[in-house]
C-alpha positions as CSV (number, residue, x, y, z in Angstrom):
1,M,-20.2,-13.6,-45.2
2,V,-19.5,-17.0,-43.9
3,L,-21.5,-17.8,-40.7
4,P,-19.2,-18.0,-37.7
5,T,-19.2,-21.3,-35.8
6,R,-19.1,-19.8,-32.3
7,L,-22.4,-17.9,-31.9
8,A,-24.0,-16.3,-28.9
9,F,-27.8,-16.2,-28.8
10,V,-29.3,-13.1,-27.2
11,F,-32.9,-12.3,-26.4
12,P,-34.7,-8.9,-26.0
13,G,-36.4,-7.4,-23.0
14,Q,-39.3,-5.1,-22.3
15,G,-39.7,-2.4,-24.9
16,A,-39.3,-4.7,-27.9
17,Q,-43.0,-5.7,-27.9
18,S,-45.5,-4.7,-30.6
19,V,-48.9,-5.8,-31.6
20,G,-48.6,-8.5,-34.2
21,M,-45.3,-9.9,-33.0
22,G,-44.8,-13.6,-33.7
23,R,-47.8,-13.9,-36.0
24,E,-45.7,-14.8,-39.1
25,L,-43.8,-17.4,-37.1
26,Y,-47.0,-18.9,-35.8
27,E,-48.4,-19.2,-39.3
28,S,-45.2,-20.4,-41.0
29,F,-43.5,-22.8,-38.5
30,S,-45.2,-25.6,-36.7
31,A,-42.4,-25.6,-34.0
32,A,-43.3,-21.9,-33.3
33,R,-47.0,-22.6,-33.3
34,A,-46.6,-25.2,-30.7
35,V,-44.9,-22.7,-28.4
36,F,-47.9,-20.3,-28.6
37,E,-50.5,-23.0,-28.2
38,T,-48.7,-24.5,-25.1
39,A,-48.3,-21.1,-23.5
40,N,-52.1,-20.4,-24.0
41,E,-52.8,-23.6,-22.2
42,T,-50.3,-23.0,-19.4
43,L,-51.6,-19.5,-18.7
44,G,-55.3,-20.3,-19.1
45,F,-56.0,-17.5,-21.6
46,D,-55.4,-16.6,-25.2
47,L,-52.1,-14.8,-25.0
48,S,-51.4,-15.3,-28.7
49,K,-54.6,-13.5,-29.6
50,M,-53.5,-10.5,-27.5
51,M,-50.1,-10.6,-29.1
52,F,-51.4,-10.8,-32.6
53,E,-54.4,-8.4,-32.4
54,G,-54.0,-6.3,-29.2
55,P,-55.4,-4.1,-27.9
56,E,-52.0,-2.4,-27.4
57,E,-52.8,-1.1,-23.9
58,E,-53.4,-4.7,-22.7
59,L,-50.2,-6.0,-24.3
60,T,-48.2,-3.3,-22.8
61,R,-49.3,-4.1,-19.2
62,T,-46.2,-5.6,-17.6
63,A,-47.9,-8.8,-16.5
64,N,-48.8,-9.4,-20.1
65,T,-45.8,-7.9,-21.9
66,Q,-43.2,-10.2,-20.1
67,P,-44.8,-13.6,-21.0
68,A,-45.6,-12.3,-24.5
69,L,-41.9,-11.4,-25.1
70,L,-40.8,-14.7,-23.7
71,V,-43.2,-16.6,-26.0
72,A,-42.3,-14.6,-29.0
73,S,-38.6,-15.2,-28.4
74,V,-38.9,-18.9,-27.7
75,A,-41.1,-19.3,-30.8
76,A,-38.5,-17.6,-32.9
77,L,-35.8,-19.8,-31.3
78,R,-37.8,-23.0,-32.2
79,A,-38.4,-21.7,-35.7
80,V,-34.7,-21.1,-36.2
81,Q,-33.8,-24.5,-34.8
82,S,-36.4,-26.2,-37.0
83,A,-35.0,-24.5,-40.1
84,V,-31.3,-25.0,-39.6
85,D,-28.9,-26.9,-37.2
86,V,-27.3,-24.1,-35.3
87,Q,-26.4,-24.1,-31.6
88,P,-25.1,-21.4,-29.3
89,V,-21.9,-21.5,-27.4
90,L,-23.2,-18.8,-25.0
91,T,-26.6,-17.2,-24.3
92,A,-27.8,-14.0,-22.6
93,G,-31.0,-11.9,-22.4
94,H,-31.7,-8.3,-21.6
95,S,-33.8,-8.2,-18.3
96,V,-36.8,-10.5,-18.8
97,G,-35.0,-11.8,-22.0
98,E,-32.7,-13.8,-19.6
99,Y,-35.5,-16.3,-19.2
100,A,-35.5,-17.1,-22.9
101,A,-31.7,-17.4,-22.7
102,L,-32.1,-20.0,-20.0
103,V,-34.7,-21.9,-22.1
104,A,-32.1,-21.9,-24.9
105,A,-29.5,-23.2,-22.5
106,G,-31.7,-26.0,-21.3
107,S,-32.0,-24.6,-17.7
108,I,-35.7,-23.9,-17.6
109,D,-38.5,-25.7,-19.4
110,P,-40.6,-23.3,-21.7
111,D,-43.8,-24.0,-19.7
112,Q,-42.0,-23.3,-16.4
113,A,-40.5,-20.1,-17.9
114,V,-43.9,-18.8,-19.0
115,R,-45.4,-19.3,-15.6
116,L,-42.4,-17.7,-13.9
117,V,-42.4,-14.7,-16.2
118,R,-46.1,-14.1,-15.9
119,R,-45.6,-14.1,-12.1
120,R,-42.6,-11.8,-12.4
121,G,-44.7,-9.3,-14.3
122,E,-47.5,-9.4,-11.8
123,L,-45.1,-8.9,-8.9
124,M,-43.4,-6.0,-10.6
125,D,-46.8,-4.4,-11.4
126,E,-47.8,-4.8,-7.7
127,A,-44.6,-3.3,-6.5
128,A,-45.0,-0.3,-8.9
129,V,-48.4,0.4,-7.4
130,R,-47.1,0.3,-3.9
131,K,-43.9,2.3,-4.6
132,P,-44.4,4.4,-7.7
133,G,-41.5,5.6,-9.8
134,T,-40.2,6.3,-13.2
135,M,-37.2,5.7,-15.5
136,V,-35.2,7.9,-17.9
137,A,-32.5,7.2,-20.5
138,V,-29.4,9.3,-20.3
139,L,-27.6,9.7,-23.6
140,G,-24.1,10.9,-24.4
141,L,-22.6,10.7,-20.9
142,Q,-19.9,8.5,-19.5
143,A,-20.8,5.9,-16.9
144,E,-18.8,7.5,-14.1
145,D,-20.6,10.9,-14.7
146,V,-24.0,9.2,-14.5
147,R,-23.0,7.4,-11.3
148,A,-21.9,10.8,-9.8
149,A,-25.3,12.3,-10.8
150,V,-27.2,9.4,-9.3
151,E,-25.2,9.5,-6.1
152,E,-25.8,13.2,-5.7
153,A,-29.5,12.9,-6.4
154,Q,-30.0,10.4,-3.4
155,S,-30.8,13.5,-1.3
156,A,-34.0,13.8,-3.3
157,G,-35.0,10.1,-2.9
158,I,-34.3,6.6,-4.2
159,V,-32.6,6.5,-7.6
160,D,-30.5,3.8,-9.1
161,I,-28.8,2.9,-12.4
162,A,-31.1,0.4,-14.1
163,N,-29.3,-0.4,-17.4
164,F,-25.8,0.0,-18.7
165,N,-26.9,-0.6,-22.3
166,C,-23.9,0.5,-24.3
167,P,-21.4,3.4,-24.4
168,G,-23.4,6.6,-24.0
169,Q,-26.7,5.0,-23.2
170,I,-27.6,4.4,-19.5
171,V,-31.0,4.2,-17.9
172,I,-31.8,5.4,-14.4
173,S,-34.8,4.4,-12.3
174,G,-36.4,5.3,-9.0
175,E,-38.7,7.8,-7.3
176,T,-39.9,10.5,-9.7
177,A,-38.4,13.5,-7.9
178,A,-35.0,11.7,-7.5
179,V,-34.9,10.6,-11.1
180,E,-35.7,14.1,-12.3
181,E,-33.0,15.5,-10.1
182,A,-30.5,12.9,-11.4
183,G,-31.5,13.8,-14.9
184,R,-30.9,17.5,-14.2
185,L,-27.5,16.8,-12.8
186,A,-26.7,14.6,-15.8
187,R,-27.5,17.4,-18.1
188,E,-25.3,19.7,-16.1
189,R,-22.4,17.2,-16.6
190,G,-22.9,17.2,-20.3
191,A,-25.6,14.6,-21.2
192,K,-26.8,15.2,-24.7
193,R,-30.4,14.1,-23.9
194,V,-32.4,12.8,-20.9
195,I,-35.4,10.9,-22.3
196,P,-38.4,9.9,-20.1
197,L,-39.4,6.2,-20.7
198,K,-43.0,5.0,-21.0
199,V,-42.9,2.5,-18.1
200,S,-45.3,1.6,-15.3
201,G,-42.7,1.5,-12.6
202,A,-39.2,2.0,-11.5
203,F,-37.8,-1.3,-12.7
204,H,-34.3,-2.5,-11.7
205,S,-34.3,-0.2,-8.7
206,R,-34.6,-0.7,-5.0
207,L,-38.3,0.2,-5.3
208,M,-38.7,-3.4,-6.7
209,A,-37.4,-5.0,-3.5
210,D,-40.7,-6.6,-2.6
211,A,-41.0,-8.1,-6.0
212,A,-37.5,-9.5,-5.9
213,E,-38.1,-11.1,-2.5
214,A,-41.4,-12.7,-3.7
215,M,-39.8,-13.8,-6.9
216,M,-37.1,-15.7,-5.1
217,S,-39.9,-17.7,-3.4
218,E,-41.3,-18.6,-6.8
219,L,-37.9,-19.5,-8.1
220,E,-37.1,-21.7,-5.2
221,K,-40.3,-23.8,-5.9
222,A,-39.5,-23.9,-9.7
223,S,-37.8,-26.8,-11.5
224,I,-34.5,-25.3,-12.7
225,A,-31.5,-27.3,-14.0
226,D,-27.9,-26.4,-14.5
227,P,-27.5,-24.7,-17.9
228,T,-26.0,-26.9,-20.6
229,V,-24.6,-23.8,-22.3
230,P,-23.0,-20.9,-20.3
231,V,-25.5,-18.1,-19.7
232,V,-24.1,-14.6,-19.0
233,A,-26.3,-13.1,-16.2
234,N,-27.4,-9.4,-16.2
235,V,-26.4,-8.8,-12.6
236,T,-22.8,-10.1,-12.8
237,A,-21.9,-9.9,-16.5
238,D,-20.4,-13.3,-15.9
239,T,-21.5,-16.9,-16.7
240,V,-23.8,-18.9,-14.4
241,H,-23.3,-22.6,-14.3
242,T,-25.6,-24.0,-11.6
243,A,-29.3,-23.9,-10.8
244,G,-28.6,-22.1,-7.6
245,D,-26.7,-19.4,-9.5
246,V,-29.6,-19.1,-11.9
247,R,-32.1,-18.6,-9.1
248,D,-30.0,-16.0,-7.4
249,A,-29.3,-14.0,-10.7
250,L,-33.0,-14.0,-11.7
251,A,-34.2,-12.7,-8.3
252,R,-31.4,-10.1,-8.1
253,Q,-32.0,-8.7,-11.6
254,I,-35.3,-7.2,-10.6
255,V,-33.6,-4.7,-8.3
256,E,-30.1,-4.5,-9.7
257,S,-28.6,-3.1,-12.9
258,V,-28.7,-4.8,-16.2
259,R,-25.0,-4.8,-17.1
260,W,-25.5,-5.3,-20.8
261,E,-22.4,-3.6,-22.1
262,E,-20.2,-5.7,-19.9
263,S,-22.2,-8.9,-20.7
264,V,-21.6,-8.4,-24.5
265,K,-17.9,-7.8,-23.9
266,K,-17.8,-10.9,-21.7
267,M,-19.3,-13.0,-24.5
268,A,-16.8,-11.6,-27.0
269,S,-14.0,-12.4,-24.6
270,E,-15.3,-15.9,-24.2
271,G,-15.0,-16.5,-27.9
272,A,-18.3,-15.5,-29.4
273,E,-17.6,-14.7,-33.0
274,G,-21.1,-13.6,-33.7
275,F,-24.4,-12.6,-32.0
276,I,-27.8,-13.7,-33.1
277,E,-30.7,-11.6,-31.6
278,I,-33.7,-14.0,-31.4
279,G,-37.1,-12.5,-30.8
280,P,-39.0,-9.2,-31.6
281,G,-37.2,-6.1,-32.8
282,T,-33.6,-5.2,-33.5
283,V,-32.7,-3.2,-30.3
284,L,-30.0,-5.6,-29.1
285,A,-28.3,-5.9,-32.4
286,G,-28.0,-2.1,-32.4
287,L,-26.5,-2.1,-28.9
288,I,-24.1,-4.9,-29.7
289,N,-22.8,-3.1,-32.8
290,R,-22.0,-0.1,-30.5
291,I,-20.2,-2.3,-28.0
292,V,-18.2,-4.7,-30.3
293,N,-18.0,-3.6,-33.9
294,D,-16.0,-6.4,-35.3
295,R,-18.4,-9.3,-35.0
296,Y,-21.2,-10.9,-37.0
297,V,-24.6,-9.6,-35.8
298,T,-28.1,-10.4,-37.0
299,S,-31.7,-10.3,-35.8
300,L,-34.1,-13.2,-36.3
301,G,-37.7,-12.3,-35.3
302,N,-39.9,-12.9,-38.4
303,R,-40.4,-15.4,-41.2
304,E,-38.2,-13.6,-43.8
305,S,-35.2,-13.2,-41.4
306,V,-35.4,-16.8,-40.3
307,E,-35.7,-18.2,-43.8
308,T,-32.9,-15.9,-45.1
309,F,-30.6,-16.9,-42.3
310,A,-31.4,-20.6,-42.8
311,R,-30.6,-20.4,-46.5
312,G,-27.3,-18.6,-45.8
313,A,-26.3,-21.2,-43.2
314,V,-27.1,-24.1,-45.5
315,S,-25.1,-22.5,-48.4
316,D,-22.1,-22.0,-46.0
317,E,-22.1,-25.7,-45.2
318,Q,-22.0,-26.7,-48.9
């Protein structure tokens, strides 16, 4: 297949992490190695060692997972860019992946992004301790039925829709009793499955309000530029064009829904002929194929995938 010229770069969020991620890129691409080494210096500890060797329980702590995912994704981006001249016409990221998307769009410097994402993870961890909660994935139910279940479950406590991932896959988040009640009501309405997620808190819900407020203070102090490439924000499923829009979107996404299905449709409507998932895993590629099934989609997160992509891109040019 000939590589499309109008490509959207997309970056994964929490859940894509695994011990060993990024190691091949570190060993194979000097541009990727530089990302890891700089991040270690910025954070003041050996994040790359934790990523490559674990232990898994440390890597899966939110305060560590989020910078680790950012570093793995930006390292993959630099590896791709060092191997082949390819530029996006749009970028987006799922939850914390939005920071990598903003790096790709020239809005946030990688060092700044690492510091911000580390702080984001710490604040979300702290909020989860103060206001505990949980998350579940609801499968096989239309969005309006999930909304109705969530609305009805408010009598049991705080519960919100965290992620609109793709048709038939929606995540809800909030206080445990309310989430359980919403899950029960979703099953009554015909959900095929309601799956508890292994998370430390009720992310993308009102229980994260303290974290969102504190994160805005961090973002206001950070050096953020207008994106040079349109970035589709999680909270609006629309493009952000100014530094002010970026700050607002990043703070709001901690407590509001990740509108991923709409975001992918927006990128397609804006002329994205193909999607490249850059970073660990293949979750986003799977979601995209369920949202728009007529576009080029690939995942680039290890040495083999990057090298194969680069060879294909070069052969297309000849």
